[in-house]
N, CA, C, O and the ligand as a Tripos MOL2 file, in Angstrom:
@<TRIPOS>MOLECULE
protein
  257   255    65     0     0
PROTEIN
NO_CHARGES

@<TRIPOS>ATOM
      1 N           0.8640   -1.1970    0.0930 N.3       1 MET1
      2 CA         -0.0280   -0.0060    0.0000 C.3       1 MET1
      3 C           0.8920    1.2490    0.0480 C.2       1 MET1
      4 O           1.9750    1.2100    0.6320 O.2       1 MET1
      5 N           0.4430    2.3360   -0.5680 N.am      2 THR2
      6 CA          1.1850    3.5410   -0.6400 C.3       2 THR2
      7 C           0.3720    4.5460    0.0950 C.2       2 THR2
      8 O          -0.8580    4.4990    0.0820 O.2       2 THR2
      9 N           1.0640    5.4830    0.7530 N.am      3 THR3
     10 CA          0.3680    6.5730    1.4570 C.3       3 THR3
     11 C           0.5510    7.8380    0.7100 C.2       3 THR3
     12 O           1.6770    8.2250    0.3990 O.2       3 THR3
     13 N          -0.5530    8.5090    0.4040 N.am      4 TRP4
     14 CA         -0.6180    9.8000   -0.4800 C.3       4 TRP4
     15 C          -0.9490   10.9060    0.2220 C.2       4 TRP4
     16 O          -1.8940   10.7700    0.9990 O.2       4 TRP4
     17 N          -0.4210   11.9750    0.1610 N.am      5 LYS5
     18 CA         -0.8050   13.1920    0.8590 C.3       5 LYS5
     19 C          -1.5090   14.1680   -0.2170 C.2       5 LYS5
     20 O          -0.9850   14.3700   -1.3120 O.2       5 LYS5
     21 N          -2.5820   14.6890    0.1200 N.am      6 CYS6
     22 CA         -3.1890   15.6860   -0.7240 C.3       6 CYS6
     23 C          -2.4170   16.9370   -0.6300 C.2       6 CYS6
     24 O          -2.1080   17.4020    0.4670 O.2       6 CYS6
     25 N          -2.0650   17.5530   -1.8560 N.am      7 SER7
     26 CA         -1.1880   18.7260   -1.7360 C.3       7 SER7
     27 C          -2.0940   19.9230   -1.3430 C.2       7 SER7
     28 O          -1.5530   20.9250   -0.8740 O.2       7 SER7
     29 N          -3.3470   19.8830   -1.4940 N.am      8 SER8
     30 CA         -4.1320   20.8830   -1.0020 C.3       8 SER8
     31 C          -4.5140   21.0140    0.4940 C.2       8 SER8
     32 O          -4.3480   22.0970    1.0550 O.2       8 SER8
     33 N          -4.9970   19.9980    1.1270 N.am      9 CYS9
     34 CA         -5.2640   20.0320    2.4470 C.3       9 CYS9
     35 C          -4.3600   19.1730    3.2860 C.2       9 CYS9
     36 O          -4.6580   19.0950    4.4780 O.2       9 CYS9
     37 N          -3.3850   18.5670    2.8950 N.am     10 ASP10
     38 CA         -2.5190   17.7250    3.7060 C.3      10 ASP10
     39 C          -3.1540   16.4340    4.3100 C.2      10 ASP10
     40 O          -2.6050   15.8340    5.2340 O.2      10 ASP10
     41 N          -4.2230   16.0650    3.8040 N.am     11 ASN11
     42 CA         -4.9930   14.8210    4.1380 C.3      11 ASN11
     43 C          -4.0680   13.7110    3.6840 C.2      11 ASN11
     44 O          -3.4530   13.8140    2.6230 O.2      11 ASN11
     45 N          -3.9700   12.7560    4.3910 N.am     12 THR12
     46 CA         -3.3250   11.4900    3.9870 C.3      12 THR12
     47 C          -4.1640   10.4210    3.6810 C.2      12 THR12
     48 O          -5.1890   10.3070    4.3540 O.2      12 THR12
     49 N          -3.8850    9.4560    2.6250 N.am     13 ILE13
     50 CA         -4.7810    8.5150    2.2510 C.3      13 ILE13
     51 C          -3.8940    7.3310    2.0060 C.2      13 ILE13
     52 O          -2.8230    7.4760    1.4170 O.2      13 ILE13
     53 N          -4.3190    6.1240    2.4520 N.am     14 THR14
     54 CA         -3.5590    4.9810    2.2110 C.3      14 THR14
     55 C          -4.2390    4.0280    1.1920 C.2      14 THR14
     56 O          -5.2740    3.4400    1.5030 O.2      14 THR14
     57 N          -3.6840    3.8810    0.0270 N.am     15 ALA15
     58 CA         -4.2930    3.2300   -1.0970 C.3      15 ALA15
     59 C          -3.4450    2.8630   -2.1200 C.2      15 ALA15
     60 O          -2.3980    3.5050   -2.2030 O.2      15 ALA15
     61 N          -3.6570    1.9500   -2.9510 N.am     16 GLU16
     62 CA         -2.8610    1.4680   -4.1760 C.3      16 GLU16
     63 C          -2.6730    2.8100   -5.1710 C.2      16 GLU16
     64 O          -1.6250    3.1800   -5.7010 O.2      16 GLU16
     65 N          -3.7740    3.3220   -5.2490 N.am     17 VAL17
     66 CA         -3.9650    4.6270   -6.1770 C.3      17 VAL17
     67 C          -4.8020    5.6940   -5.4160 C.2      17 VAL17
     68 O          -5.7790    5.3990   -4.7290 O.2      17 VAL17
     69 N          -4.3770    6.8510   -5.5800 N.am     18 PRO18
     70 CA         -5.1250    7.8490   -4.8600 C.3      18 PRO18
     71 C          -6.4410    8.2150   -5.5770 C.2      18 PRO18
     72 O          -6.4680    8.0790   -6.8010 O.2      18 PRO18
     73 N          -7.5260    8.6620   -4.9370 N.am     19 PRO19
     74 CA         -8.7250    8.9150   -5.4800 C.3      19 PRO19
     75 C          -8.7350   10.1880   -6.3490 C.2      19 PRO19
     76 O          -7.9590   11.1120   -6.1030 O.2      19 PRO19
     77 N          -9.6020   10.2330   -7.3510 N.am     20 ASP20
     78 CA         -9.8270   11.3930   -8.1860 C.3      20 ASP20
     79 C          -9.9500   12.6200   -7.3090 C.2      20 ASP20
     80 O          -9.1950   13.5910   -7.3330 O.2      20 ASP20
     81 N         -10.9420   12.4550   -6.5790 N.am     21 ILE21
     82 CA        -11.4400   13.6000   -5.5650 C.3      21 ILE21
     83 C         -10.9740   13.2890   -4.1970 C.2      21 ILE21
     84 O         -11.1880   12.1830   -3.7020 O.2      21 ILE21
     85 N         -10.3240   14.2550   -3.5480 N.am     22 CYS22
     86 CA         -9.9030   14.0900   -2.1920 C.3      22 CYS22
     87 C         -11.1260   14.0710   -1.2340 C.2      22 CYS22
     88 O         -11.9030   15.0230   -1.1590 O.2      22 CYS22
     89 N         -11.2510   12.9470   -0.5170 N.am     23 PRO23
     90 CA        -12.4910   12.7890    0.3270 C.3      23 PRO23
     91 C         -12.5500   13.9410    1.4960 C.2      23 PRO23
     92 O         -13.5900   14.2160    2.0950 O.2      23 PRO23
     93 N         -11.4560   14.4880    1.7030 N.am     24 SER24
     94 CA        -11.3260   15.5660    2.8170 C.3      24 SER24
     95 C         -11.6760   17.0040    2.2690 C.2      24 SER24
     96 O         -12.5060   17.7040    2.8490 O.2      24 SER24
     97 N         -11.0910   17.3710    1.2630 N.am     25 CYS25
     98 CA        -11.4200   18.7750    0.7830 C.3      25 CYS25
     99 C         -12.3070   18.8590   -0.4510 C.2      25 CYS25
    100 O         -12.6870   19.9420   -0.8950 O.2      25 CYS25
    101 N         -12.6350   17.6630   -1.0010 N.am     26 LYS26
    102 CA        -13.4210   17.5820   -2.1740 C.3      26 LYS26
    103 C         -12.9580   18.2110   -3.2850 C.2      26 LYS26
    104 O         -13.7610   18.6070   -4.1290 O.2      26 LYS26
    105 N         -11.6070   18.3890   -3.4390 N.am     27 GLU27
    106 CA        -10.9810   19.0300   -4.6110 C.3      27 GLU27
    107 C         -10.3150   17.8540   -5.5710 C.2      27 GLU27
    108 O         -10.0090   16.7530   -5.1130 O.2      27 GLU27
    109 N         -10.1530   18.1720   -6.7670 N.am     28 ARG28
    110 CA         -9.4260   17.2980   -7.6070 C.3      28 ARG28
    111 C          -7.9430   17.8220   -7.5190 C.2      28 ARG28
    112 O          -7.5030   18.7400   -8.2110 O.2      28 ARG28
    113 N          -7.2890   17.1750   -6.6550 N.am     29 CYS29
    114 CA         -5.8870   17.7620   -6.2560 C.3      29 CYS29
    115 C          -4.7120   16.7740   -6.4900 C.2      29 CYS29
    116 O          -4.9090   15.5610   -6.5560 O.2      29 CYS29
    117 N          -3.5300   17.3140   -6.6080 N.am     30 ALA30
    118 CA         -2.3250   16.5640   -6.7700 C.3      30 ALA30
    119 C          -2.1020   15.7120   -5.5320 C.2      30 ALA30
    120 O          -2.3700   16.1630   -4.4190 O.2      30 ALA30
    121 N          -1.6170   14.4890   -5.7050 N.am     31 TYR31
    122 CA         -1.1340   13.8290   -4.4970 C.3      31 TYR31
    123 C           0.3480   13.4950   -4.4280 C.2      31 TYR31
    124 O           0.9450   13.1250   -5.4390 O.2      31 TYR31
    125 N           0.9560   13.6210   -3.2350 N.am     32 VAL32
    126 CA          2.4000   13.4310   -3.2490 C.3      32 VAL32
    127 C           2.6170   12.0380   -2.6380 C.2      32 VAL32
    128 O           1.9290   11.7990   -1.6450 O.2      32 VAL32
    129 N           3.3720   11.1740   -3.0190 N.am     33 ASP33
    130 CA          3.6710    9.8930   -2.4780 C.3      33 ASP33
    131 C           4.4890   10.0430   -1.1920 C.2      33 ASP33
    132 O           5.6800   10.2950   -1.3730 O.2      33 ASP33
    133 N           4.0820    9.9380    0.0250 N.am     34 VAL34
    134 CA          4.7810   10.1570    1.2850 C.3      34 VAL34
    135 C           5.0780    8.8140    1.9540 C.2      34 VAL34
    136 O           5.3330    8.7250    3.1550 O.2      34 VAL34
    137 N           5.0280    7.7100    1.0630 N.am     35 THR35
    138 CA          5.2340    6.4220    1.7600 C.3      35 THR35
    139 C           6.6600    6.2560    2.3840 C.2      35 THR35
    140 O           7.6230    6.6380    1.7190 O.2      35 THR35
    141 N           6.8420    5.7310    3.5740 N.am     36 CYS36
    142 CA          8.2280    5.3170    4.0720 C.3      36 CYS36
    143 C           8.3670    3.8500    3.6850 C.2      36 CYS36
    144 O           7.5460    3.0210    4.0760 O.2      36 CYS36
    145 N           9.2990    3.5630    2.9970 N.am     37 TYR37
    146 CA          9.5640    2.1400    2.4820 C.3      37 TYR37
    147 C          10.3480    1.2040    3.3910 C.2      37 TYR37
    148 O          10.5440    0.0150    3.1420 O.2      37 TYR37
    149 N          10.7860    1.8670    4.4880 N.am     38 ILE38
    150 CA         11.4670    1.3250    5.5600 C.3      38 ILE38
    151 C          10.4630    0.4140    6.4210 C.2      38 ILE38
    152 O           9.5170    0.9710    6.9770 O.2      38 ILE38
    153 N          10.6510   -1.0140    6.5480 N.am     39 PRO39
    154 CA          9.8910   -1.6870    7.2460 C.3      39 PRO39
    155 C           9.6980   -1.1920    8.6920 C.2      39 PRO39
    156 O          10.7150   -0.8580    9.2990 O.2      39 PRO39
    157 N           8.5650   -1.1130    9.2790 N.am     40 GLY40
    158 CA          8.5000   -0.5970   10.6820 C.3      40 GLY40
    159 C           8.8130    0.8290   10.9540 C.2      40 GLY40
    160 O           9.1260    1.2680   12.0610 O.2      40 GLY40
    161 N           8.6990    1.5510    9.8130 N.am     41 CYS41
    162 CA          9.0700    3.0710    9.9440 C.3      41 CYS41
    163 C           8.2960    3.7090   11.0120 C.2      41 CYS41
    164 O           8.8870    4.3090   11.9100 O.2      41 CYS41
    165 N           6.9790    3.6230   10.9820 N.am     42 GLY42
    166 CA          6.0610    4.1250   12.0620 C.3      42 GLY42
    167 C           6.1570    5.6880   12.0080 C.2      42 GLY42
    168 O           6.0420    6.2820   13.0800 O.2      42 GLY42
    169 N           6.3510    6.3870   10.9000 N.am     43 GLY43
    170 CA          6.3300    7.8690   10.9730 C.3      43 GLY43
    171 C           4.9260    8.3630   10.9870 C.2      43 GLY43
    172 O           3.9950    7.7530   10.4610 O.2      43 GLY43
    173 N           4.8170    9.5350   11.6340 N.am     44 GLU44
    174 CA          3.5100   10.2800   11.6340 C.3      44 GLU44
    175 C           2.4610    9.2930   12.1270 C.2      44 GLU44
    176 O           1.7340    8.7000   11.3300 O.2      44 GLU44
    177 N           2.3930    9.1410   13.2870 N.am     45 LYS45
    178 CA          1.3670    8.2480   13.9880 C.3      45 LYS45
    179 C           1.4720    6.6770   13.3180 C.2      45 LYS45
    180 O           0.4500    6.1080   12.9360 O.2      45 LYS45
    181 N           2.4950    6.1940   13.2430 N.am     46 SER46
    182 CA          2.5730    4.8120   12.8810 C.3      46 SER46
    183 C           1.8150    4.5380   11.4490 C.2      46 SER46
    184 O           1.2470    3.4820   11.1720 O.2      46 SER46
    185 N           1.8950    5.5000   10.7310 N.am     47 GLY47
    186 CA          1.2720    5.5010    9.2680 C.3      47 GLY47
    187 C           2.3660    4.9840    8.1860 C.2      47 GLY47
    188 O           2.0290    4.9420    7.0020 O.2      47 GLY47
    189 N           3.5400    4.6300    8.5360 N.am     48 ASN48
    190 CA          4.6070    4.4280    7.6930 C.3      48 ASN48
    191 C           4.6550    5.6040    6.5470 C.2      48 ASN48
    192 O           4.6230    5.3840    5.3360 O.2      48 ASN48
    193 N           4.7310    6.8020    7.1220 N.am     49 ILE49
    194 CA          4.9440    7.9790    6.3530 C.3      49 ILE49
    195 C           6.3920    8.4030    6.5080 C.2      49 ILE49
    196 O           6.9800    8.3200    7.5860 O.2      49 ILE49
    197 N           6.9480    8.8630    5.3890 N.am     50 ASN50
    198 CA          8.2890    9.4300    5.2770 C.3      50 ASN50
    199 C           8.2240   10.6840    5.7030 C.2      50 ASN50
    200 O           7.8220   11.4920    4.8650 O.2      50 ASN50
    201 N           8.5410   11.1510    6.9120 N.am     51 THR51
    202 CA          8.3140   12.5740    7.4070 C.3      51 THR51
    203 C           9.0770   13.5530    6.7110 C.2      51 THR51
    204 O           8.6950   14.7060    6.5100 O.2      51 THR51
    205 N          10.1850   13.0590    6.3410 N.am     52 GLU52
    206 CA         11.0390   13.9820    5.4920 C.3      52 GLU52
    207 C          10.3470   14.5300    4.2630 C.2      52 GLU52
    208 O          10.1790   15.7280    4.0380 O.2      52 GLU52
    209 N           9.9590   13.5100    3.4800 N.am     53 VAL53
    210 CA          9.1340   13.8580    2.2650 C.3      53 VAL53
    211 C           7.9410   14.6130    2.5710 C.2      53 VAL53
    212 O           7.6060   15.5560    1.8550 O.2      53 VAL53
    213 N           7.1680   14.2050    3.7520 N.am     54 PHE54
    214 CA          5.9210   14.7990    4.1290 C.3      54 PHE54
    215 C           6.0060   16.1970    4.3150 C.2      54 PHE54
    216 O           5.2250   16.9920    3.7930 O.2      54 PHE54
    217 N           7.0450   16.5370    5.1310 N.am     55 HIS55
    218 CA          7.2590   17.9390    5.6270 C.3      55 HIS55
    219 C           7.9330   18.7130    4.4420 C.2      55 HIS55
    220 O           7.7230   19.9230    4.3620 O.2      55 HIS55
    221 N           8.6820   18.1280    3.5700 N.am     56 LYS56
    222 CA          9.3420   19.0430    2.4210 C.3      56 LYS56
    223 C           8.2930   19.2480    1.4810 C.2      56 LYS56
    224 O           8.3470   20.3030    0.8490 O.2      56 LYS56
    225 N           7.2910   18.4190    1.2350 N.am     57 SER57
    226 CA          6.3010   18.7330    0.2350 C.3      57 SER57
    227 C           5.4050   19.8600    0.7850 C.2      57 SER57
    228 O           4.9610   20.7570    0.0690 O.2      57 SER57
    229 N           5.1970   19.7630    1.9680 N.am     58 THR58
    230 CA          4.4130   20.9380    2.7370 C.3      58 THR58
    231 C           5.1580   22.2590    2.6000 C.2      58 THR58
    232 O           4.6360   23.2690    2.1270 O.2      58 THR58
    233 N           6.2970   22.1970    3.0050 N.am     59 ASP59
    234 CA          7.0950   23.5850    2.8140 C.3      59 ASP59
    235 C           7.0710   24.0330    1.3430 C.2      59 ASP59
    236 O           6.9300   25.2310    1.1000 O.2      59 ASP59
    237 N           7.1930   23.2000    0.4150 N.am     60 LYS60
    238 CA          7.1020   23.6940   -0.9040 C.3      60 LYS60
    239 C           5.8870   24.2190   -1.2500 C.2      60 LYS60
    240 O           5.8670   25.2450   -1.9310 O.2      60 LYS60
    241 N           4.7520   23.6350   -0.8600 N.am     61 GLU61
    242 CA          3.4700   24.0870   -0.8630 C.3      61 GLU61
    243 C           3.2250   25.5760   -0.4450 C.2      61 GLU61
    244 O           2.6210   26.4320   -1.0910 O.2      61 GLU61
    245 N           3.8340   25.6980    0.7900 N.am     62 GLN62
    246 CA          3.6400   26.9810    1.4900 C.3      62 GLN62
    247 C           4.2820   28.1650    0.7850 C.2      62 GLN62
    248 O           3.8160   29.3030    0.8450 O.2      62 GLN62
    249 N           5.4280   27.8170    0.0840 N.am     63 GLU63
    250 CA          6.2790   28.8330   -0.6010 C.3      63 GLU63
    251 C           5.4940   29.2460   -1.8390 C.2      63 GLU63
    252 O           5.6040   30.4130   -2.2160 O.2      63 GLU63
    253 N           4.6770   28.3600   -2.5360 N.am     64 ALA64
    254 CA          4.1200   28.6770   -3.8000 C.3      64 ALA64
    255 C           2.9380   29.7940   -3.6400 C.2      64 ALA64
    256 O           2.3330   30.1990   -4.6320 O.2      64 ALA64
    257 ZN         -7.5110   17.4240   -0.0560 Zn       65 ZN65
@<TRIPOS>BOND
     1     1     2 1
     2     2     3 1
     3     3     4 2
     4     3     5 am
     5     5     6 1
     6     6     7 1
     7     7     8 2
     8     7     9 am
     9     9    10 1
    10    10    11 1
    11    11    12 2
    12    11    13 am
    13    13    14 1
    14    14    15 1
    15    15    16 2
    16    15    17 am
    17    17    18 1
    18    18    19 1
    19    19    20 2
    20    19    21 am
    21    21    22 1
    22    22    23 1
    23    23    24 2
    24    23    25 am
    25    25    26 1
    26    26    27 1
    27    27    28 2
    28    27    29 am
    29    29    30 1
    30    30    31 1
    31    31    32 2
    32    31    33 am
    33    33    34 1
    34    34    35 1
    35    35    36 2
    36    35    37 am
    37    37    38 1
    38    38    39 1
    39    39    40 2
    40    39    41 am
    41    41    42 1
    42    42    43 1
    43    43    44 2
    44    43    45 am
    45    45    46 1
    46    46    47 1
    47    47    48 2
    48    47    49 am
    49    49    50 1
    50    50    51 1
    51    51    52 2
    52    51    53 am
    53    53    54 1
    54    54    55 1
    55    55    56 2
    56    55    57 am
    57    57    58 1
    58    58    59 1
    59    59    60 2
    60    59    61 am
    61    61    62 1
    62    62    63 1
    63    63    64 2
    64    63    65 am
    65    65    66 1
    66    66    67 1
    67    67    68 2
    68    67    69 am
    69    69    70 1
    70    70    71 1
    71    71    72 2
    72    71    73 am
    73    73    74 1
    74    74    75 1
    75    75    76 2
    76    75    77 am
    77    77    78 1
    78    78    79 1
    79    79    80 2
    80    79    81 am
    81    81    82 1
    82    82    83 1
    83    83    84 2
    84    83    85 am
    85    85    86 1
    86    86    87 1
    87    87    88 2
    88    87    89 am
    89    89    90 1
    90    90    91 1
    91    91    92 2
    92    91    93 am
    93    93    94 1
    94    94    95 1
    95    95    96 2
    96    95    97 am
    97    97    98 1
    98    98    99 1
    99    99   100 2
   100    99   101 am
   101   101   102 1
   102   102   103 1
   103   103   104 2
   104   103   105 am
   105   105   106 1
   106   106   107 1
   107   107   108 2
   108   107   109 am
   109   109   110 1
   110   110   111 1
   111   111   112 2
   112   111   113 am
   113   113   114 1
   114   114   115 1
   115   115   116 2
   116   115   117 am
   117   117   118 1
   118   118   119 1
   119   119   120 2
   120   119   121 am
   121   121   122 1
   122   122   123 1
   123   123   124 2
   124   123   125 am
   125   125   126 1
   126   126   127 1
   127   127   128 2
   128   127   129 am
   129   129   130 1
   130   130   131 1
   131   131   132 2
   132   131   133 am
   133   133   134 1
   134   134   135 1
   135   135   136 2
   136   135   137 am
   137   137   138 1
   138   138   139 1
   139   139   140 2
   140   139   141 am
   141   141   142 1
   142   142   143 1
   143   143   144 2
   144   143   145 am
   145   145   146 1
   146   146   147 1
   147   147   148 2
   148   147   149 am
   149   149   150 1
   150   150   151 1
   151   151   152 2
   152   151   153 am
   153   153   154 1
   154   154   155 1
   155   155   156 2
   156   155   157 am
   157   157   158 1
   158   158   159 1
   159   159   160 2
   160   159   161 am
   161   161   162 1
   162   162   163 1
   163   163   164 2
   164   163   165 am
   165   165   166 1
   166   166   167 1
   167   167   168 2
   168   167   169 am
   169   169   170 1
   170   170   171 1
   171   171   172 2
   172   171   173 am
   173   173   174 1
   174   174   175 1
   175   175   176 2
   176   175   177 am
   177   177   178 1
   178   178   179 1
   179   179   180 2
   180   179   181 am
   181   181   182 1
   182   182   183 1
   183   183   184 2
   184   183   185 am
   185   185   186 1
   186   186   187 1
   187   187   188 2
   188   187   189 am
   189   189   190 1
   190   190   191 1
   191   191   192 2
   192   191   193 am
   193   193   194 1
   194   194   195 1
   195   195   196 2
   196   195   197 am
   197   197   198 1
   198   198   199 1
   199   199   200 2
   200   199   201 am
   201   201   202 1
   202   202   203 1
   203   203   204 2
   204   203   205 am
   205   205   206 1
   206   206   207 1
   207   207   208 2
   208   207   209 am
   209   209   210 1
   210   210   211 1
   211   211   212 2
   212   211   213 am
   213   213   214 1
   214   214   215 1
   215   215   216 2
   216   215   217 am
   217   217   218 1
   218   218   219 1
   219   219   220 2
   220   219   221 am
   221   221   222 1
   222   222   223 1
   223   223   224 2
   224   223   225 am
   225   225   226 1
   226   226   227 1
   227   227   228 2
   228   227   229 am
   229   229   230 1
   230   230   231 1
   231   231   232 2
   232   231   233 am
   233   233   234 1
   234   234   235 1
   235   235   236 2
   236   235   237 am
   237   237   238 1
   238   238   239 1
   239   239   240 2
   240   239   241 am
   241   241   242 1
   242   242   243 1
   243   243   244 2
   244   243   245 am
   245   245   246 1
   246   246   247 1
   247   247   248 2
   248   247   249 am
   249   249   250 1
   250   250   251 1
   251   251   252 2
   252   251   253 am
   253   253   254 1
   254   254   255 1
   255   255   256 2
@<TRIPOS>SUBSTRUCTURE
     1 MET1         2 RESIDUE 1 A MET
     2 THR2         6 RESIDUE 1 A THR
     3 THR3        10 RESIDUE 1 A THR
     4 TRP4        14 RESIDUE 1 A TRP
     5 LYS5        18 RESIDUE 1 A LYS
     6 CYS6        22 RESIDUE 1 A CYS
     7 SER7        26 RESIDUE 1 A SER
     8 SER8        30 RESIDUE 1 A SER
     9 CYS9        34 RESIDUE 1 A CYS
    10 ASP10       38 RESIDUE 1 A ASP
    11 ASN11       42 RESIDUE 1 A ASN
    12 THR12       46 RESIDUE 1 A THR
    13 ILE13       50 RESIDUE 1 A ILE
    14 THR14       54 RESIDUE 1 A THR
    15 ALA15       58 RESIDUE 1 A ALA
    16 GLU16       62 RESIDUE 1 A GLU
    17 VAL17       66 RESIDUE 1 A VAL
    18 PRO18       70 RESIDUE 1 A PRO
    19 PRO19       74 RESIDUE 1 A PRO
    20 ASP20       78 RESIDUE 1 A ASP
    21 ILE21       82 RESIDUE 1 A ILE
    22 CYS22       86 RESIDUE 1 A CYS
    23 PRO23       90 RESIDUE 1 A PRO
    24 SER24       94 RESIDUE 1 A SER
    25 CYS25       98 RESIDUE 1 A CYS
    26 LYS26      102 RESIDUE 1 A LYS
    27 GLU27      106 RESIDUE 1 A GLU
    28 ARG28      110 RESIDUE 1 A ARG
    29 CYS29      114 RESIDUE 1 A CYS
    30 ALA30      118 RESIDUE 1 A ALA
    31 TYR31      122 RESIDUE 1 A TYR
    32 VAL32      126 RESIDUE 1 A VAL
    33 ASP33      130 RESIDUE 1 A ASP
    34 VAL34      134 RESIDUE 1 A VAL
    35 THR35      138 RESIDUE 1 A THR
    36 CYS36      142 RESIDUE 1 A CYS
    37 TYR37      146 RESIDUE 1 A TYR
    38 ILE38      150 RESIDUE 1 A ILE
    39 PRO39      154 RESIDUE 1 A PRO
    40 GLY40      158 RESIDUE 1 A GLY
    41 CYS41      162 RESIDUE 1 A CYS
    42 GLY42      166 RESIDUE 1 A GLY
    43 GLY43      170 RESIDUE 1 A GLY
    44 GLU44      174 RESIDUE 1 A GLU
    45 LYS45      178 RESIDUE 1 A LYS
    46 SER46      182 RESIDUE 1 A SER
    47 GLY47      186 RESIDUE 1 A GLY
    48 ASN48      190 RESIDUE 1 A ASN
    49 ILE49      194 RESIDUE 1 A ILE
    50 ASN50      198 RESIDUE 1 A ASN
    51 THR51      202 RESIDUE 1 A THR
    52 GLU52      206 RESIDUE 1 A GLU
    53 VAL53      210 RESIDUE 1 A VAL
    54 PHE54      214 RESIDUE 1 A PHE
    55 HIS55      218 RESIDUE 1 A HIS
    56 LYS56      222 RESIDUE 1 A LYS
    57 SER57      226 RESIDUE 1 A SER
    58 THR58      230 RESIDUE 1 A THR
    59 ASP59      234 RESIDUE 1 A ASP
    60 LYS60      238 RESIDUE 1 A LYS
    61 GLU61      242 RESIDUE 1 A GLU
    62 GLN62      246 RESIDUE 1 A GLN
    63 GLU63      250 RESIDUE 1 A GLU
    64 ALA64      254 RESIDUE 1 A ALA
    65 ZN65       257 GROUP 0 **** ****
């Protein structure tokens, strides 16, 4: 499974492919793959999220 982060509202979704419409903000938004591929990573509340990618993509979004 892959963890995706909505670039609009930062909602995370665990799915093989992200939905067309974000269930949180109801927008057709871009998703960032924030999956941590290290077994037992447990980042961001044990969701196997790569915190480095997660926060980097958030910072990039705020600059834009
Ligand atoms: Zn969203």
